[in-house]
N, C-alpha and C positions, 0 to 999 in steps of 0.2 A: 196595655196589649204586648205581647211577648212577640218576640225579634226572634225573625228564621232561626240567627246562629244559637241562642239562648233553646229554643225551642226543641233543636235536633242534639243540643247539649245532653238535657235535661232525657229524653230519648234514650240515647245510647247509654246515659248512669240506670235507665231502671232496663232495660235490658241487659245489661251487665250487669245488674244486682238479681236480673230473676233467675239466667245462666247461674253464677255462682247457688243462689239457694236450690240452684235444681240439682246442681250439682253434690251438696251435701246434704239435701232433701235423701235422695235416692243409696240403698244401700248398694243394692247390686245397678251394675247400669248397661242400661238396653246398647244392644250396636246400632237397632234400628233409630232408634231418638240420636245418639249420638251423630250419625250419617244427616239427620233431617237436619237437625243444630248448626249439621256446616251451611249453611242457607246465611247464617249469619257468620263474618269473618271472623272464625276463631271459639266459632259457638260450640263445635265438638270437642278442642280440648277444653273450653273449660268445662263442659260437662262433666267431663270424664276425670278432668282434677288436677290437668293440667294447665297451669295459668301463663308461666311464662312463653311457656310451646304457641297459648292460648294468643297471648298478645301479639308477641312476634307473628304468627303467621295473619294475623287481621291485619297490623300494621300493611304487613307483607298485599294482601290484596288489595285492602285499600289505596298505596301508596301508587299499586301497579295499576288500578281503576281508576285513577285520579291521571295519571301520563299517558292512561289510553285512550281517556277523553281529551283531556288536552291535545293530543296529539291527532284526535277525530276531529278539533275544532279548525286547525292550522293548518287542517286536509294534509300530514302526512302521513301518510298510510303507508310506507314501510315500518315505519316505529309504531306506530300503530297495534300495528300487524302484529309485532315481535313483542311488544305488552300485555297481550289480550294471548299469543302464545304462553309467554312464561305467567300470566293471572291464574293460565285454565292447569299447567303444571304444579303452581300453587296449591289450590284448589285441590287436584284430585291427591295431592298430597298431604291433605287437611284431612280430605275425607277418607283415608287410608290409616292417616296414625288415628284418628278419630274413631273408628272401626276396631283396630287392633286395641288400641285403650281400653275400650268399652267389652273386647273378649278377654282381656289380662285381668281384669281389674278385680282385685282380690286374690291372685295369683301373687304363693308366696314363691320368691325368689333365689332365696335359701335354701341350701338343702341342708340338712342334716349328715355330717360328713359320719358321724358314730353310726347312722344305721345303714353306710353303706358298703355293701364287700361283694368282693370276686373272690368266686370257691368256682374250681375244678376237678373234674372227677375222672380218673383214667378206669377205665374198663381195659382188663386183661382176658 
């Protein structure tokens, strides 16, 4: 029988592989899907192809959740509430980043400078 730790590890690998596959398979990114995937720590960032941000945000959310739970068990309400507020901030940033990343997916950030011109007409 599989231990609990090994089962969660397998589930995490499965979840990450599904998110990576979904990000590669979809050429056009949907902002609503990206925001829904933010339920999983870093899921929206993995969907939009920002893997480093996904790992950082996921690690931050999991760490803050762990410390909030630890402080809750130790009955340290002030520290627990502080961790929950920081977790809410990171979650809000994750939502906003996933939404903007999905909306800006495929946007060409390089402008063709040869095609940009300024002209003035003076009428007398």
